[in-house]
C-alpha positions in Angstrom: -4.0 -26.1 -2.0 -2.1 -23.1 -0.6 -2.1 -22.6 3.1 -2.6 -18.9 3.8 0.0 -16.9 5.8 -0.2 -13.5 7.4 3.4 -12.7 7.9 2.9 -9.1 6.7 1.0 -8.2 9.8 3.9 -9.4 12.0 6.4 -7.6 9.8 4.5 -4.3 10.0 4.1 -4.6 13.7 7.8 -5.2 14.3 9.9 -2.1 15.0 12.3 -1.2 12.2 15.9 -0.3 13.1 16.1 3.4 13.9 12.4 3.4 14.9 11.5 6.4 17.2 8.7 5.3 19.4 8.0 8.9 20.6 7.8 10.2 17.0 5.4 7.4 16.0 3.2 8.1 19.0 3.2 11.9 18.2 2.2 11.2 14.6 -0.9 9.3 15.8 -1.9 12.1 18.1 -1.1 15.0 15.7 -2.3 13.6 12.3 -5.5 15.6 12.5 -3.5 18.8 13.1 -1.3 18.0 10.1 -4.4 17.6 7.9 -5.8 20.9 9.1 -2.5 22.6 8.5 -2.8 21.9 4.8 -5.3 24.7 4.6 -7.7 23.2 2.2 -10.7 25.3 1.4 -13.8 24.7 3.5 -16.3 22.5 1.6 -13.6 20.7 -0.4 -14.1 17.1 -1.3 -11.2 15.3 0.4 -9.8 11.8 0.2 -7.1 10.6 2.6 -4.9 7.8 1.3 -2.1 5.6 2.7 0.4 4.7 -0.1 3.2 2.2 -0.6 4.8 0.1 -3.3 6.3 -3.4 -3.5 8.5 -5.4 -5.8 7.2 -8.5 -7.5 9.3 -10.7 -9.8 9.7 -13.9 -11.7 11.2 -15.5 -8.5 8.6 -17.9 -7.2 6.8 -16.6 -4.1 6.8 -19.9 -2.1 4.0 -20.5 0.5 3.1 -23.4 2.6 0.9 -26.1 1.0 -1.5 -28.7 2.2 -0.4 -32.4 1.7 -1.6 -35.8 3.0 0.0 -36.9 6.2 3.3 -38.6 5.6 3.7 -37.1 2.1 6.7 -34.8 1.5 5.5 -31.5 0.1 7.1 -30.5 -3.2 6.9 -27.0 -4.7 8.6 -26.1 -8.0 10.6 -22.9 -7.7 11.8 -20.5 -10.5 14.6 -18.0 -10.1 14.6 -15.3 -12.7 15.9 -11.8 -12.2 13.1 -9.8 -13.8 11.1 -7.4 -11.7 7.9 -5.4 -11.6 6.6 -2.9 -9.1 3.1 -2.5 -7.8 2.1 0.9 -6.4 -1.0 1.0 -4.2 -3.1 3.5 -2.2 -5.9 2.7 0.2 -8.4 5.4 1.1 -8.9 5.7 4.8 -12.5 6.9 5.1 -14.5 5.3 2.2 -12.4 2.3 1.5 -11.4 2.9 -2.1 -8.2 1.3 -3.5 -6.0 2.3 -6.5 -3.2 0.3 -8.0 -0.7 0.8 -10.8 2.0 -1.5 -12.2 5.2 0.3 -13.1 8.7 -1.0 -14.1 10.7 0.6 -11.3 10.7 2.9 -8.3 11.9 6.4 -8.8 10.6 10.0 -8.6 9.2 9.8 -12.1 7.2 6.7 -11.4 6.0 8.1 -8.0 4.8 11.2 -9.9 2.9 9.0 -12.4 1.2 7.1 -9.6 0.2 10.3 -7.9 -1.2 11.6 -11.2 -3.1 8.3 -11.5 -4.5 8.8 -8.0 -5.6 12.4 -8.7 -7.4 11.3 -11.9 -9.4 8.7 -9.9 -11.5 11.6 -8.6 -10.7 14.9 -10.4 -13.0 16.9 -8.1 -11.3 15.8 -4.9 -8.3 17.0 -2.9 -6.1 13.9 -2.3 -4.0 13.7 0.9 -1.4 11.0 0.6 0.3 9.6 3.7 3.6 7.9 2.7 7.0 7.2 4.0 10.1 9.4 3.3 11.8 7.1 0.8 14.2 8.9 -1.5 12.1 7.9 -4.5 8.9 9.5 -3.1 8.0 13.1 -3.9 8.1 15.1 -0.7 5.5 17.7 0.4 7.2 20.8 -1.1 8.2 19.2 -4.4 7.1 21.2 -7.4 6.4 18.0 -9.4 3.4 17.1 -7.2 0.3 17.0 -9.3 -2.4 19.5 -8.6 -4.7 18.6 -5.7 -2.3 16.1 -4.3 -0.9 16.8 -0.8 1.8 14.7 0.9 1.9 14.0 4.7 5.1 12.2 5.6 5.3 9.4 8.1 8.1 9.4 10.7 11.2 7.5 9.5 11.4 3.8 10.2 7.7 3.5 11.1 6.1 0.9 8.8 3.6 -0.1 11.5 1.8 3.2 10.8 1.1 2.3 7.2 -1.5 -0.3 6.5 -0.2 -0.8 2.9 2.7 -2.6 4.5 0.3 -5.4 5.2 -1.2 -5.5 1.7 1.6 -7.1 0.0 1.6 -10.5 1.7 -2.2 -10.6 1.3 -1.7 -10.2 -2.5 1.2 -12.7 -2.6 -1.1 -15.3 -0.9 -3.6 -15.0 -3.8 -4.5 -18.4 -5.2 -2.9 -18.8 -8.6 0.0 -16.5 -7.6 1.5 -18.1 -4.6 3.9 -20.9 -5.7 3.4 -19.9 -9.3 5.8 -20.1 -12.2 5.4 -17.2 -14.7 7.0 -16.9 -18.1 6.7 -13.1 -18.3 5.9 -10.0 -16.3 2.6 -9.8 -18.2 1.6 -13.3 -16.9 2.7 -12.3 -13.3 0.5 -9.2 -13.5 -2.5 -11.3 -14.7 -2.0 -13.7 -11.8 -2.1 -10.8 -9.3 -5.3 -9.3 -10.8 -7.8 -11.4 -8.9 -6.3 -10.4 -5.6 -6.2 -6.7 -6.6 -9.8 -6.9 -7.9 -11.0 -7.9 -4.4 -9.8 -4.6 -3.0 -11.3 -2.6 -5.9 -14.7 -4.2 -5.4 -15.0 -4.5 -1.6 -14.5 -1.4 0.4 -15.0 -3.3 3.6 -12.0 -5.4 2.8 -9.9 -2.2 2.4 -11.2 -0.8 5.7 -10.5 -4.0 7.5 -6.9 -3.8 6.4 -6.7 -0.1 7.5 -7.6 -1.6 11.0 -6.3 1.4 13.0 -8.9 3.3 14.9 -6.6 6.3 15.4 -6.1 6.7 11.6 -9.7 6.4 10.7 -10.9 8.6 13.6 -8.4 11.4 12.9 -9.1 11.4 9.2 -12.9 11.6 9.8 -12.6 14.3 12.4 -10.2 16.5 10.6 -11.0 16.2 6.9 -14.7 16.6 6.0 -16.2 16.7 2.5 
């Protein structure tokens, strides 16, 4: 039986090298203004998302296990250099979740995911809060899909993005943690139950958002 961990929350809370505390605080206070500055038409249907991606591979994701007292725990481990990437977006107000498996991280894959996000609700304007990684499309990029708008996080501020906490939750999924997978297809199948929980339970998404400032500013500034 896998013993659950929540290391992701601690990681997200830790300050990254180069973190600017003042910039992070300003982002929390000014997010509503940034949303208003997008100039969306009054009456538009709007969704506000936080987005991130993570690498998964055929390396075994080891987790703690329960064993009888006095018994030495043994977990088989596989080391294979084959990778997959899971893109995710969590909707801040209504608690929707979208995921897409892609083979790498680059601008083309980021564009594909944003197109996937836009297609999830073709009538809505989609505001995507994301970090400024070099493989993310930036706000003025002509390759942005229609009805998708980017709001960039301050550099080195993972604590502002709830998606940073999502990955350890998924890696703790029973059947995935400590698993040995023969192929990327089998790895994806093992992640599916954890992903499905977020698809089916908006309250779980909103509990992961867990930041009153984010929910409050999105609700106050972007109204359907």
